[in-house]
N, C-alpha and C positions, 0 to 999 in steps of 0.2 A: 292259174287256170283258163283253160282253151275258151274261149266265146264258143258259144252256140247261141246259131240264128233261128230263130222259131217265126213263121208267118201262120193264121189261120185265115180263113173264109168260109164266113155261114152267111145262108140266105136269110134276110129278114122273113118270116113268117105271116100271114094273113093276121093271124087270133092274136098277133103280138102288139099290133097298131091299131089307132083309133080312128075314127070316123075319115080325117083327115089325111090318115095313111102316116102318120108321126106315131114311133115307136115309145110304149110307154116307157116311164122313169123304171120302174122295175124289172123289166125284164135286162136290162143295162147289168145286173148283176148274175142271172142267169147266163148270158154269155162272156162273162168275166169265170165263171164256173168253169163253161164247156171247154174255154180256153187253157186253164189252167190246169186241167185233166188234160187233155191234150198237149197241152206240153211237158207233164209231168211223163207222160206216156211215153213221148218221143225220147226224154234221159232213158229210158229204160225202167222207169222208176213206177212202183205199185201207188194207188191213188188208196187202197183202202189201210 
């Protein structure tokens, strides 16, 4: 199986942090889902 390198960058938004500027733990699941969708799109697969 050929290797497929995948990188993605996403900026943290203000509403995803607390008053100290730390990302809330629940947001990481949204980040993972965002990356997963982008990864499958990069392979030419459908998300649906």
